[in-house]
N, C-alpha and C positions, 0 to 999 in steps of 0.2 A: 141649776138643772143648764144642761151644755142642750140647747136646739141642733140640728143637723138637717140642711138644706141639701135638695137633691135635685140638678138639673140633667134634665136627660137629654141626652146626646141620639142625635138621628142620621145614621151614616149615609153619606148623601148620593156616595162613589161606589162602582162596587170596586172591592178589594185590588182586581187586574189597573182601573184608574191612577188608585193610590199607589200602585208602584211604580207605572206609566209617568210621575211626576215623579218620586222619590228617586230616581234613578237618573232621569232628565235633573235634576238638580244638585246627585253627588257624582256627577262625570270627573268630580275630581281640579275641575276648571273654574273660575269667578265667572259666574253667568249675571247679564244683566237683567232689567228691569224689562228692558227691551225684547233679547231672548226670552224671557219667560212667560211673556205676554206674547208673541209669538208663535211658542209652543203650546201654549192655552188655548190658540185663538186656530189651531191646527190642530192640536187632538181633541175638543170637547166645540168644535163651529162655534168655537165665543164672535163675537163683533167686535173689535178691540181698532183701534186706529195705535196707528205707530207715526205717523206723522212728526215728524220733530217739534215742526213749528205747533204746534195740537198740543204734544205730552211735555214739553217747557214749560209749560203754565203749568203744570202738575208737578213738578220735578222737587220742588221746597213746596217745603213746612209756611203756612202764611200766619201763624199762631206764634202769639208771643214767648 
């Protein structure tokens, strides 16, 4: 007997906001993480830091 687990998904943004993100990321040009962070900060009022000295420490994965 097979069991099925269902994980409910709740939309947290309006469809228009998802469309904004899609349009930004599908501009045809590569998008850097800094550009994406700046976009999200502007569009969604997020408090992010774009200071290279701070961001650099988080730019690589430190796991083995």
